[in-house]
C-alpha positions in Angstrom: -58.9 -294.4 -130.1 -56.3 -295.1 -127.5 -56.1 -294.2 -123.9 -53.6 -292.1 -122.2 -51.7 -295.0 -120.5 -51.3 -296.9 -123.8 -50.0 -293.8 -125.5 -47.7 -293.1 -122.6 -46.2 -296.6 -122.7 -45.6 -296.2 -126.5 -43.8 -292.9 -125.8 -41.7 -294.5 -123.0 -40.6 -297.4 -125.3 -39.7 -295.0 -128.1 -37.6 -292.8 -125.8 -35.9 -295.9 -124.3 -34.9 -297.0 -127.8 -33.5 -293.5 -128.4 -31.1 -294.0 -125.4 -32.7 -291.7 -122.8 -31.8 -292.7 -119.2 -35.2 -292.0 -117.7 -37.7 -292.5 -120.6 -40.8 -292.9 -118.4 -40.2 -289.6 -116.5 -39.4 -287.8 -119.7 -42.5 -289.1 -121.3 -44.7 -288.0 -118.3 -43.2 -284.5 -118.4 -43.9 -284.2 -122.2 -47.5 -285.5 -121.8 -48.2 -283.2 -118.9 -47.1 -280.2 -120.9 -48.8 -281.4 -124.0 -52.2 -281.9 -122.3 -51.9 -278.9 -120.0 -51.9 -281.0 -116.8 -49.7 -281.5 -113.8 -47.6 -284.6 -114.0 -49.5 -286.2 -111.1 -52.8 -285.6 -112.8 -51.7 -288.1 -115.5 -52.0 -290.9 -113.0 -55.7 -289.9 -112.3 -56.5 -290.0 -116.1 -54.8 -293.1 -117.4 -58.1 -294.4 -118.8 -58.8 -291.2 -120.5 -59.4 -291.6 -124.3 -57.3 -289.3 -126.4 -58.5 -287.6 -129.5 -56.5 -288.0 -132.7 -55.3 -284.4 -132.4 -54.0 -285.0 -128.9 -52.3 -288.2 -129.9 -50.6 -286.4 -132.9 -49.5 -283.6 -130.6 -48.0 -285.9 -128.0 -46.3 -287.9 -130.8 -44.7 -284.8 -132.1 -43.3 -283.8 -128.7 -42.0 -287.3 -128.2 -40.2 -287.3 -131.5 -38.6 -284.0 -130.7 -37.3 -285.4 -127.4 -36.2 -288.5 -129.2 -34.1 -286.3 -131.5 -32.5 -285.1 -128.2 -33.9 -281.6 -128.2 -33.8 -280.6 -124.5 -36.8 -281.3 -122.6 -36.7 -277.8 -121.1 -36.9 -276.3 -124.6 -39.8 -278.5 -125.6 -41.9 -277.7 -122.6 -40.5 -274.2 -122.5 -39.9 -274.2 -118.8 -37.1 -275.2 -116.3 -37.2 -275.2 -112.4 -34.3 -273.5 -110.7 -34.4 -273.3 -107.0 -37.9 -272.3 -106.2 -38.3 -270.4 -109.5 -40.0 -271.7 -112.7 -38.2 -270.0 -115.7 -38.6 -269.8 -119.3 -36.0 -271.8 -121.2 -35.2 -271.6 -124.9 -32.3 -271.4 -127.3 -31.4 -267.8 -126.3 -29.4 -269.0 -123.3 -27.9 -271.8 -121.5 -30.4 -274.1 -119.7 -29.9 -273.6 -115.9 -28.4 -276.8 -114.5 -29.1 -278.3 -111.0 -25.4 -278.1 -110.2 -25.5 -274.3 -110.5 -28.1 -274.2 -107.7 -25.2 -275.1 -105.4 -23.5 -271.9 -106.5 -26.5 -270.0 -105.0 -26.0 -271.9 -101.6 -22.3 -270.9 -101.6 -23.2 -267.3 -102.3 -25.8 -267.1 -99.6 -23.4 -268.6 -97.0 -20.9 -265.6 -97.5 -23.1 -263.1 -95.7 -25.6 -262.8 -92.9 -29.2 -263.1 -94.3 -30.2 -259.6 -93.1 -27.0 -257.8 -94.5 -27.5 -255.5 -97.4 -25.3 -256.8 -100.1 -24.6 -255.4 -103.6 -24.4 -258.2 -106.2 -23.2 -258.4 -109.8 -24.1 -261.4 -111.9 -21.8 -261.6 -115.0 -23.1 -263.4 -118.1 -26.5 -263.8 -116.6 -28.0 -265.8 -119.5 -31.5 -266.7 -118.5 -31.2 -264.7 -115.3 -31.3 -267.8 -113.1 -28.6 -266.9 -110.7 -29.5 -263.2 -110.3 -33.2 -263.9 -109.8 -32.6 -266.7 -107.3 -30.4 -264.4 -105.3 -32.9 -261.6 -105.4 -35.8 -264.0 -104.5 -34.0 -265.5 -101.5 -32.3 -262.4 -100.1 -34.7 -259.4 -100.2 -32.1 -257.2 -98.6 -29.7 -257.7 -101.5 -29.4 -255.4 -104.4 -28.7 -257.4 -107.5 -27.5 -256.3 -111.0 -26.9 -258.6 -113.9 -25.1 -258.2 -117.3 -24.7 -260.1 -120.5 -23.3 -259.3 -123.9 -26.1 -261.1 -125.6 -29.3 -259.1 -126.2 -31.2 -262.2 -126.8 -30.2 -263.6 -123.4 -31.0 -260.3 -121.8 -34.4 -260.4 -123.3 -35.0 -263.9 -121.9 -33.7 -262.8 -118.4 -36.0 -259.8 -118.3 -39.0 -262.1 -119.3 -38.0 -264.4 -116.5 -37.9 -261.5 -114.1 -41.4 -260.5 -115.0 -42.6 -264.0 -114.8 -41.2 -264.3 -111.2 -42.5 -260.9 -110.2 -38.8 -259.7 -109.6 -38.5 -257.1 -112.4 -38.1 -254.4 -109.7 -35.5 -256.4 -107.9 -32.9 -257.0 -110.6 -31.4 -254.5 -112.9 -30.3 -255.9 -116.3 -27.7 -254.3 -118.6 -25.6 -255.1 -121.7 -21.9 -255.6 -121.0 -19.2 -257.9 -122.3 -18.0 -258.9 -118.8 -16.8 -255.7 -117.1 -16.7 -253.5 -120.3 -19.7 -251.3 -119.2 -19.4 -251.9 -115.4 -18.3 -248.9 -113.3 -19.4 -249.6 -109.8 -18.0 -251.7 -106.9 -19.7 -254.8 -105.4 -19.7 -257.0 -102.4 -20.2 -260.1 -104.4 -19.5 -260.8 -108.1 -20.9 -264.2 -109.2 -20.7 -265.9 -112.6 -21.3 -269.2 -114.4 -19.1 -268.4 -117.4 -18.0 -270.4 -120.4 -15.3 -272.8 -119.3 -15.3 -275.8 -121.5 -12.9 -276.7 -124.4 -14.0 -277.6 -127.9 -13.0 -281.2 -127.2 -15.2 -281.3 -124.1 -18.2 -280.0 -125.9 -17.6 -282.5 -128.7 -17.9 -285.3 -126.1 -21.0 -283.8 -124.4 -24.5 -285.1 -124.7 -26.4 -284.0 -127.9 -28.7 -281.8 -125.8 -25.6 -279.7 -124.9 -23.6 -280.1 -128.1 -26.5 -279.2 -130.4 -28.8 -276.9 -128.6 -27.0 -274.8 -126.0 -25.4 -271.6 -127.3 -21.8 -272.4 -128.0 -20.8 -269.0 -126.8 -22.1 -269.8 -123.4 -20.1 -273.0 -123.2 -16.6 -272.7 -124.8 -13.8 -270.4 -123.8 -10.3 -270.1 -125.4 -7.1 -271.0 -123.5 -8.3 -274.4 -122.5 -11.5 -273.0 -121.2 -9.8 -270.5 -118.9 -9.9 -267.2 -120.9 -13.2 -265.9 -119.5 -12.5 -267.0 -115.9 -9.2 -265.0 -116.1 -11.1 -262.0 -117.3 -13.5 -262.4 -114.4 -10.9 -262.8 -111.7 -8.9 -259.8 -113.1 -11.9 -257.5 -113.5 -13.5 -258.7 -110.2 -10.4 -257.5 -108.3 -10.9 -254.0 -109.6 -14.7 -253.9 -109.0 -14.9 -255.6 -105.5 -15.2 -253.6 -102.3 -12.6 -254.5 -99.7 -13.6 -257.8 -98.2 -15.8 -258.6 -101.2 -16.0 -262.0 -102.9 -15.9 -263.4 -106.4 -17.6 -266.8 -106.9 -17.6 -268.7 -110.1 -18.5 -272.0 -111.6 -15.5 -273.7 -113.2 -14.3 -276.6 -115.3 -12.5 -279.7 -114.1 -8.7 -279.4 -113.8 -8.7 -275.5 -113.8 -8.3 -274.8 -110.1 -4.5 -275.0 -110.1 -4.3 -272.2 -112.8 -7.0 -270.2 -110.9 -5.0 -270.5 -107.7 -1.9 -269.1 -109.3 -3.8 -266.3 -110.9 -5.6 -265.4 -107.6 -2.3 -265.3 -105.8 -0.7 -263.0 -108.4 -3.7 -260.7 -108.3 -3.6 -260.4 -104.5 -6.7 -262.3 -103.5 -7.1 -263.7 -100.0 -8.8 -267.0 -99.1 -8.9 -268.2 -102.7 -10.1 -271.8 -102.7 -11.6 -274.3 -105.1 -14.8 -276.1 -103.9 -16.5 -279.3 -105.0 -20.1 -279.9 -105.9 -22.2 -282.6 -104.2 -20.7 -285.4 -106.4 -17.1 -284.3 -105.4 -16.3 -282.8 -108.7 -14.2 -279.6 -108.5 -16.7 -277.1 -109.7 -16.5 -273.7 -107.9 -13.9 -271.1 -107.3 -14.2 -268.6 -104.5 -11.8 -265.7 -103.7 -11.9 -262.7 -101.3 -10.5 -259.3 -101.9 -8.2 -258.4 -99.1 
């Protein structure tokens, strides 16, 4: 029999050989999930002798990660803001960068103001649920064309105790939308086939391609959103999107043509042009 620390070191070495940037941290997350522990608890049990069944289970999880299956899919969970959400192949894994989109949205309105929000292409429900959790006065609706993604989003709403706070519906962008909103927010597909081909295996092989790639150099869905949002925003309302690199010039021209006011591209914390914000005059 081998103890937990010995097994953890072997898993770390294996993941390092597979090219993972943080093999020890990844191994710890896998072991915590596999043993039903918190990550910190591992440090208190390094001398624990593992059964053969436990070793085999941990080995299988480690091999899956070595094959570049996303950690979030293996453990089945992902942290987003203060929420812990289910994560699987039904929707794009919520990324830390998208958390910045929440901050940008929250900054647009006073915290106590009643705001009506539409989340387009909600996927796992991360954006809609984070906004609902952090702004109790906001009324949040979320749509997606994928029934699988909507099922996952509803499961996450129930998991977070927010099922009464977010209304989910099927819609291909604005196809089934009839109302007007103060804020329309989206993290749509904005990559090209070439960009996905160069992405990490976790993205290239496991994220739904329909949530990543858009035609017209990645701009097709962003164009639909800006055009549709202008029809479905109340006067003074905002549209806020995550975008790709090098797309802001085209979005600026489109925003001007549509008559938006205060249209501007915004960087993320790393300085990468990542967000587009525009206000309906």
